[in-house]
KETIGU-550615 format. One record per atom (N, C-alpha, C): x, y, z. Coordinates in steps of 0.1 Angstrom, whole numbers, padded with zeros to 4 digits, always signed. Layout:
BEGIN
XYZ ...
//
This chain:
BEGIN
+0464-0577-0417 +0466-0563-0413 +0453-0557-0419 +0450-0560-0431 +0439-0554-0438 +0425-0557-0431 +0426-0570-0425 +0414-0572-0418 +0412-0565-0406 +0422-0561-0399 +0423-0553-0386 +0418-0539-0390 +0423-0534-0401 +0418-0520-0405 +0404-0519-0408 +0398-0530-0414 +0384-0533-0417 +0377-0533-0405 +0381-0540-0394 +0373-0538-0381 +0373-0525-0375 +0384-0518-0376 +0385-0505-0370 +0374-0495-0378 +0374-0497-0390 +0366-0488-0398 +0352-0490-0396 +0348-0505-0393 +0334-0507-0391 +0332-0503-0376 +0340-0503-0368 +0337-0499-0354 +0334-0483-0354 +0344-0475-0361 +0341-0461-0363 +0328-0457-0370 +0325-0466-0380 +0313-0462-0387 +0301-0465-0377 +0301-0476-0372 +0289-0477-0361 +0289-0467-0350 +0301-0462-0344 +0303-0452-0335 +0296-0440-0340 +0301-0436-0352 +0295-0424-0358 +0279-0424-0361 +0273-0436-0365 +0259-0437-0366 +0254-0436-0352 +0259-0441-0340 +0253-0440-0328 +0253-0426-0324 +0265-0418-0327 +0266-0404-0323 +0256-0395-0331 +0254-0400-0345 +0246-0392-0352 +0230-0394-0347 +0227-0407-0344 +0214-0408-0336 +0213-0402-0326 +0223-0401-0317 +0223-0395-0303 +0219-0380-0305 +0227-0375-0315 +0225-0361-0318 +0212-0356-0324 +0208-0364-0335 +0198-0358-0343 +0185-0364-0336 +0184-0375-0329 +0173-0378-0324 +0170-0373-0310 +0181-0368-0304 +0180-0361-0290 +0173-0369-0280 +0179-0379-0275 +0173-0388-0265 +0176-0381-0251 +0179-0369-0250 +0182-0362-0238 +0177-0347-0240 +0177-0341-0228 +0175-0326-0227 +0182-0319-0215 +0189-0309-0217 +0195-0302-0207 +0188-0289-0204 +0184-0287-0190 +0178-0277-0185 +0187-0266-0177 +0185-0253-0179 +0193-0244-0173 +0188-0243-0158 +0196-0236-0150 +0191-0231-0137 +0178-0224-0138 +0170-0225-0128 +0157-0219-0129 +0148-0224-0137 +0149-0235-0143 +0140-0242-0153 +0136-0255-0148 +0124-0260-0153 +0120-0275-0150 +0110-0278-0161 +0108-0292-0163 +0103-0298-0174 +0094-0307-0172 +0082-0308-0180 +0073-0319-0178 +0073-0325-0191 +0068-0340-0189 +0069-0349-0201 +0055-0353-0205 +0053-0351-0219 +0040-0357-0223 +0043-0369-0232 +0039-0381-0228 +0042-0393-0236 +0030-0396-0245 +0033-0399-0258 +0022-0401-0266 +0014-0413-0266 +0020-0423-0257 +0013-0435-0254 +0005-0435-0240 +0013-0430-0230 +0008-0431-0216 +0003-0417-0212 +0003-0406-0221 -0002-0393-0218 +0008-0386-0208 +0003-0377-0199 +0009-0367-0192 +0016-0375-0180 +0030-0373-0179 +0038-0380-0169 +0038-0370-0157 +0039-0377-0145 +0040-0370-0133 +0054-0367-0126 +0063-0371-0135 +0077-0367-0132 +0082-0354-0137 +0091-0347-0129 +0095-0333-0132 +0109-0335-0135 +0113-0328-0146 +0126-0326-0150 +0133-0315-0144 +0144-0317-0137 +0151-0307-0130 +0164-0301-0139 +0170-0291-0135 +0182-0285-0143 +0192-0297-0144 +0199-0296-0155 +0209-0306-0157 +0204-0314-0170 +0211-0325-0171 +0210-0338-0181 +0198-0346-0176 +0188-0348-0187 +0176-0356-0184 +0175-0363-0197 +0171-0375-0194 +0168-0386-0207 +0154-0385-0210 +0150-0387-0224 +0136-0389-0227 +0137-0398-0240 +0126-0403-0243 +0124-0412-0254 +0121-0405-0266 +0130-0406-0277 +0128-0398-0289 +0116-0402-0296 +0109-0392-0302 +0097-0395-0309 +0083-0398-0301 +0087-0403-0289 +0076-0407-0282 +0074-0398-0269 +0083-0392-0264 +0081-0383-0254 +0083-0367-0259 +0076-0357-0253 +0078-0344-0258 +0079-0335-0243 +0090-0327-0244 +0092-0320-0231 +0088-0306-0231 +0081-0301-0222 +0076-0286-0220 +0084-0279-0209 +0091-0268-0212 +0100-0262-0202 +0092-0251-0197 +0095-0249-0183 +0088-0238-0175 +0099-0231-0168 +0098-0218-0166 +0106-0211-0156 +0102-0212-0143 +0111-0217-0133 +0107-0218-0119 +0111-0205-0110 +0118-0197-0117 +0122-0185-0110 +0110-0174-0106 +0113-0165-0097 +0104-0154-0095 +0101-0147-0108 +0088-0144-0110 +0085-0137-0123 +0075-0124-0118 +0074-0116-0127 +0065-0105-0124 +0056-0100-0138 +0046-0095-0134 +0035-0090-0144 +0031-0075-0140 +0030-0065-0147 +0027-0053-0145 +0016-0048-0154 +0007-0041-0147 -0005-0033-0154 -0002-0019-0152 +0001-0011-0161 +0005+0002-0160 +0004+0009-0174 +0000+0022-0173 -0001+0031-0185 -0012+0029-0193 -0011+0036-0204 -0024+0035-0214 -0021+0026-0225 -0010+0020-0228 -0007+0013-0239 -0002-0001-0236 -0006-0011-0244 +0000-0027-0241 +0012-0028-0246 +0023-0033-0239 +0036-0035-0244 +0039-0049-0240 +0037-0059-0249 +0036-0073-0247 +0053-0076-0246 +0061-0068-0252 +0074-0072-0251 +0081-0071-0237 +0076-0063-0229 +0081-0062-0214 +0071-0067-0205 +0062-0076-0211 +0053-0082-0202 +0045-0072-0193 +0039-0062-0200 +0031-0052-0194 +0019-0049-0202 +0009-0045-0195 -0005-0042-0201 -0009-0029-0196 -0021-0025-0199 -0028-0012-0194 -0031-0011-0180 -0032-0001-0176 -0038+0001-0161 -0051-0005-0160 -0052-0010-0148 -0065-0015-0144 -0076-0005-0141 -0085-0003-0149 -0098+0006-0145 -0108+0000-0136 -0111+0007-0126 -0120+0002-0116 -0130+0013-0110 -0140+0010-0103 -0150+0019-0099 -0151+0017-0084 -0152+0028-0077 -0152+0028-0062 -0167+0026-0058 -0169+0023-0046 -0182+0021-0040 -0194+0033-0042 -0187+0045-0044 -0196+0057-0049 -0195+0061-0062 -0191+0052-0071 -0192+0052-0085 -0182+0059-0093 -0169+0064-0084 -0160+0071-0091 -0150+0062-0099 -0146+0065-0111 -0137+0057-0118 -0121+0061-0116 -0114+0052-0112 -0100+0054-0111 -0092+0043-0118 -0078+0046-0119 -0070+0037-0127 -0060+0031-0117 -0056+0018-0118 -0047+0013-0109 -0034+0007-0116 -0023+0011-0113 -0009+0007-0118 -0005-0003-0107 -0003-0016-0111 +0000-0027-0101 +0008-0037-0107 +0017-0043-0098 +0024-0053-0103 +0023-0066-0094 +0024-0078-0100 +0023-0090-0092 +0036-0099-0093 +0043-0102-0084 +0054-0111-0083 +0050-0125-0079 +0053-0133-0088 +0047-0147-0085 +0057-0158-0090 +0055-0171-0089 +0062-0180-0093 +0053-0193-0092 +0058-0203-0101 +0049-0216-0103 +0052-0226-0092 +0042-0232-0089 +0045-0244-0079 +0051-0255-0085 +0065-0257-0084 +0070-0267-0091 +0068-0280-0088 +0063-0284-0076 +0059-0297-0073 +0048-0300-0081 +0040-0292-0085 +0027-0295-0092 +0027-0289-0105 +0040-0289-0111 +0041-0284-0124 +0033-0292-0136 +0033-0305-0133 +0026-0315-0144 +0011-0313-0143 +0006-0308-0130 -0010-0305-0130 -0011-0293-0136 -0002-0280-0135 -0005-0269-0141 -0004-0271-0156 +0005-0278-0162 +0004-0281-0177 -0006-0288-0181 -0012-0297-0173 -0023-0306-0176 -0035-0298-0177 -0037-0289-0168 -0051-0282-0164 -0051-0269-0171 -0040-0261-0172 -0039-0248-0177 -0030-0247-0191 -0017-0253-0190 -0009-0251-0202 +0001-0240-0200 +0011-0238-0209 +0021-0229-0208 +0017-0214-0207 +0005-0211-0214 +0002-0197-0214 -0009-0194-0202 -0005-0198-0191 -0012-0196-0177 -0012-0181-0173 -0002-0173-0179 -0003-0157-0177 -0015-0152-0181 -0018-0154-0195 -0029-0149-0201 -0042-0154-0196 -0042-0166-0194 -0054-0175-0190 -0058-0172-0175 -0049-0172-0166 -0052-0172-0151 -0046-0160-0144 -0035-0157-0146 -0030-0144-0138 -0036-0132-0141 -0034-0127-0155 -0041-0116-0158 -0056-0113-0155 -0064-0122-0157 -0078-0122-0155 -0081-0120-0140 -0074-0129-0132 -0077-0129-0116 -0071-0116-0111 -0061-0111-0116 -0055-0099-0109 -0065-0087-0113 -0070-0086-0125 -0079-0075-0127 -0091-0077-0119 -0096-0089-0117 -0109-0091-0110 -0108-0087-0095 -0095-0093-0090 -0094-0091-0076 -0093-0076-0072 -0083-0068-0081 -0082-0054-0079 -0097-0047-0079 -0105-0051-0089 -0117-0043-0091 -0126-0048-0078 -0126-0058-0073 -0134-0064-0062 -0130-0056-0048 -0116-0055-0047 -0111-0048-0035 -0114-0032-0036 -0112-0027-0047 -0115-0012-0049 -0129-0008-0047 -0139-0016-0050 -0152-0015-0050 -0158-0014-0035 -0149-0017-0026 -0152-0018-0012 -0149-0004-0005 -0143+0005-0012 -0138+0019-0009 -0145+0030-0015 -0147+0041-0008 -0151+0053-0015 -0139+0061-0021 -0141+0069-0031 -0132+0076-0038 -0124+0085-0029 -0132+0091-0019 -0126+0101-0009 -0116+0093+0001 -0120+0081+0006 -0111+0073+0012 -0098+0070+0006 -0100+0065-0005 -0087+0060-0013 -0078+0074-0017 -0083+0084-0019 -0077+0097-0024 -0069+0101-0011 -0076+0102+0001 -0070+0106+0013 -0060+0098+0017 -0060+0085+0017 -0050+0075+0019 -0037+0076+0011 -0041+0080-0002 -0029+0082-0011 -0022+0095-0009 -0029+0105-0005 -0023+0117-0003 -0015+0120+0010 -0024+0115+0022 -0019+0119+0034 -0011+0107+0041 -0013+0096+0037 -0004+0084+0044 -0003+0073+0036 +0005+0063+0039 +0005+0051+0031 -0002+0039+0037 -0009+0040+0048 -0015+0031+0055 -0027+0025+0047 -0035+0035+0042 -0046+0030+0034 -0041+0023+0021 -0031+0026+0015 -0026+0020+0003 -0020+0006+0006 -0016+0006+0019 -0010-0006+0023 -0021-0017+0026 -0031-0013+0032 -0043-0021+0035 -0050-0024+0021 -0050-0016+0012 -0057-0021-0002 -0047-0033-0007 -0034-0029-0008 -0024-0038-0012 -0025-0052-0007 -0025-0052+0007 -0025-0065+0013 -0040-0074+0011 -0051-0066+0009 -0063-0073+0007 -0061-0079-0008 -0057-0072-0017 -0055-0077-0031 -0046-0089-0031 -0035-0088-0023 -0025-0099-0023 -0032-0112-0016 -0040-0111-0005 -0046-0122-0001 -0055-0128-0009 -0064-0119-0016 -0073-0125-0025 -0067-0134-0037 -0056-0129-0041 -0048-0134-0052 -0041-0147-0049 -0037-0147-0036 -0031-0159-0031 -0042-0171-0031 -0053-0167-0027 -0063-0178-0026 -0067-0182-0040 -0070-0172-0051 -0074-0175-0061 -0063-0183-0070 -0051-0179-0070 -0041-0184-0080 -0036-0199-0073 -0037-0199-0062 -0032-0213-0055 -0040-0224-0063 -0051-0221-0066 -0060-0232-0071 -0055-0237-0085 -0047-0229-0092 -0041-0233-0103 -0026-0233-0102 -0022-0237-0090 -0006-0240-0087 +0004-0228-0091 -0001-0216-0088 +0007-0204-0089 +0007-0197-0076 +0018-0195-0071 +0022-0188-0059 +0024-0173-0059 +0016-0165-0053 +0017-0152-0052 +0028-0147-0042 +0037-0141-0045 +0049-0136-0036 +0047-0123-0030 +0042-0114-0039 +0038-0101-0035 +0031-0093-0045 +0026-0081-0040 +0018-0073-0048 +0023-0059-0046 +0025-0052-0057 +0031-0038-0056 +0020-0028-0061 +0014-0020-0052 +0005-0010-0058 +0013+0001-0059 +0014+0006-0074 +0023+0015-0079 +0018+0028-0079 +0006+0029-0083 +0000+0043-0086 -0016+0041-0085 -0022+0052-0081 -0037+0054-0081 -0040+0066-0088 -0046+0066-0100 -0049+0077-0107 -0064+0082-0106 -0067+0095-0104 -0081+0099-0103 -0086+0108-0115 -0098+0110-0118 -0101+0120-0127 -0097+0135-0123 -0095+0142-0134 -0092+0156-0131 -0103+0162-0123 -0114+0161-0126 -0126+0168-0119 -0128+0164-0105 -0125+0151-0103 -0124+0147-0089 -0112+0153-0082 -0100+0152-0087 -0089+0159-0080 -0092+0174-0077 -0097+0180-0086 -0100+0195-0085 -0110+0197-0074 -0120+0189-0074 -0131+0191-0063 -0124+0185-0049 -0115+0177-0048 -0109+0173-0035 -0100+0186-0031 -0092+0193-0040 -0085+0203-0037 -0092+0214-0032 -0103+0219-0037 -0113+0229-0033 -0117+0225-0018 -0122+0213-0016 -0126+0208-0003 -0115+0209+0007 -0103+0206+0003 -0092+0208+0012 -0090+0222+0017 -0090+0231+0007 -0090+0245+0011 -0100+0250+0021 -0113+0246+0018 -0124+0249+0027 -0120+0244+0041 -0116+0231+0041 -0114+0224+0053 -0102+0233+0062 -0091+0237+0054 -0081+0244+0061 -0086+0259+0067 -0096+0264+0059 -0101+0279+0064 -0111+0274+0076 -0118+0264+0076 -0125+0261+0086 -0116+0257+0098 -0105+0250+0098 -0096+0246+0109 -0090+0259+0115 -0086+0270+0104 -0081+0281+0109 -0091+0290+0118 -0103+0291+0113 -0114+0297+0123 -0116+0292+0134 -0116+0278+0135 -0117+0271+0147 -0107+0273+0158 -0094+0274+0151 -0083+0277+0161 -0084+0289+0167 -0088+0300+0157 -0090+0314+0162 -0100+0314+0172 -0111+0310+0173 -0122+0308+0180 -0119+0302+0194 -0110+0290+0193 -0105+0284+0206 -0097+0293+0214 -0087+0301+0204 -0078+0310+0212 -0086+0320+0220 -0096+0326+0213 -0104+0336+0219 -0110+0331+0232 -0117+0318+0231 -0121+0312+0242 -0111+0310+0254 -0100+0306+0251 -0089+0303+0262 -0085+0317+0267 -0084+0326+0258 -0081+0341+0263 -0090+0345+0274 -0104+0343+0270 -0115+0349+0280 -0115+0340+0293 -0110+0327+0292 -0111+0319+0302 -0098+0323+0313 -0087+0327+0305 -0077+0330+0313 -0078+0343+0321 -0085+0354+0314 -0088+0367+0318 -0098+0365+0331 -0108+0357+0329 -0116+0354+0340 -0109+0347+0352 -0100+0338+0350 -0092+0333+0361 -0084+0343+0367 -0079+0352+0360 -0069+0362+0366 -0078+0371+0375 -0090+0376+0369 -0098+0384+0376 -0103+0378+0390 -0105+0364+0388 -0110+0357+0402 -0099+0356+0410 -0087+0354+0406 -0075+0353+0414 -0073+0367+0421 -0075+0378+0412 -0070+0391+0418 -0083+0395+0430 -0095+0390+0428 -0104+0394+0438 -0103+0386+0450 -0098+0374+0448 -0094+0365+0459 -0083+0373+0469 -0073+0377+0461 -0062+0383+0468 -0067+0396+0476 -0075+0405+0469 -0082+0416+0475 -0090+0412+0487 -0097+0402+0486 -0105+0397+0497 -0097+0394+0510 -0086+0386+0506 -0077+0381+0518 -0071+0394+0523 -0067+0403+0515 -0061+0416+0521 -0071+0424+0530 -0083+0426+0526 -0093+0431+0533 -0094+0425+0547 -0096+0412+0546 -0097+0405+0559 -0085+0409+0568 -0073+0410+0562 -0062+0414+0573 -0063+0428+0576 -0067+0437+0567 -0067+0452+0571 -0080+0458+0566 -0091+0456+0575 -0105+0461+0572 -0106+0476+0568 -0097+0483+0574 -0095+0499+0570 -0096+0502+0556 -0088+0492+0548 -0088+0493+0534 -0101+0495+0527 -0112+0490+0532 -0125+0493+0525 -0128+0507+0524 -0125+0515+0535 -0127+0531+0534 -0121+0536+0522 -0108+0531+0520 -0098+0536+0509 -0105+0533+0495 -0108+0521+0495 -0113+0518+0482 -0127+0524+0480 -0134+0528+0489 -0147+0535+0487 -0145+0548+0481 -0136+0554+0488 -0132+0568+0484 -0127+0569+0470 -0118+0559+0467 -0113+0558+0454 -0123+0557+0444 -0134+0551+0446 -0145+0549+0437 -0153+0563+0436 -0155+0570+0447 -0162+0581+0446 -0155+0592+0439 -0143+0594+0442 -0134+0604+0433 -0120+0600+0435 -0116+0595+0425 -0102+0589+0425 -0091+0601+0427 -0094+0615+0424 -0085+0624+0427 -0085+0632+0440 -0094+0626+0448 -0093+0632+0463 -0082+0625+0470 -0074+0633+0476 -0063+0627+0485 -0069+0622+0500 -0068+0610+0503 -0073+0606+0515 -0064+0599+0525 -0069+0598+0537 -0060+0593+0547 -0068+0580+0554 -0063+0569+0553 -0070+0559+0560 -0068+0557+0573 -0079+0556+0581 -0079+0558+0597 -0090+0546+0601 -0087+0544+0613 -0096+0534+0622 -0108+0541+0626 -0109+0556+0625 -0121+0563+0632 -0133+0559+0624 -0144+0562+0629 -0156+0558+0622 -0161+0567+0611 -0154+0579+0607 -0156+0586+0598 -0149+0583+0586 -0153+0586+0574 -0145+0586+0561 -0133+0594+0560 -0136+0607+0563 -0124+0618+0562 -0124+0623+0577 -0112+0625+0581 -0109+0632+0595 -0104+0645+0593 -0112+0655+0592 -0108+0669+0590 -0104+0676+0604 -0093+0683+0602 -0088+0690+0615 -0098+0700+0621 -0096+0701+0634 -0107+0711+0641 -0100+0725+0642 -0106+0735+0634 -0100+0748+0635 -0108+0757+0646 -0100+0764+0653 -0106+0773+0663 -0116+0781+0659 -0127+0783+0668 -0137+0792+0662 -0134+0807+0664 
//
């Protein structure tokens, strides 16, 4: 009986030791949804295998796991202060083709290329945001903005969204090309705000007022021209009607003639060769 108890105790001790080794040495790792891991082996170097969400085995002391988020993430450049805790930095300052300084508030929506995660870790590392995304975002924004004049950017910002969309799409295409080389996928770009200097805004507002005055003057001039044309057309049409009437009634010429000579004289239109037919009084 005692021998049986000893065997059970030894078994439990061995089991406890194995559990302790399993817990403290951690020959496994559990990844949450939206996570992936890469493995660095101290003997063989960087492993090409990718650890997926769930339970994964690793060799204790020999292999180290680096965990990355595979979900869609965002980075925003906005405002005048850096706020690292919310993944946000200052607005991007840029110059237009005509030398005007503007500020751009912009967000990039991105995710890592999971299939090439081990390459990203090997070539860039976990701090790829500071090393790759931020510098390229600022560079591509400045490159695109430098192709436009301040007036064009201001007009598109105030009057319509077409210009903003064009700028946004250009930045997006540039970043797709640049970041893909480092196994980062650009999902979208959000051009949040374009800010101009106060002096430039004031000058543009004055210019807009002058343009509106010029447009009002042009409208007034065009209206006068149209009125003159309409009057001329009316007179022409009236003359045409008079001409057609005279053709039908030639004696009307005498009447019109007398009316021109003296509008107050009472006349009788006749077909006789005289203008006025006075009665013959006896001598």
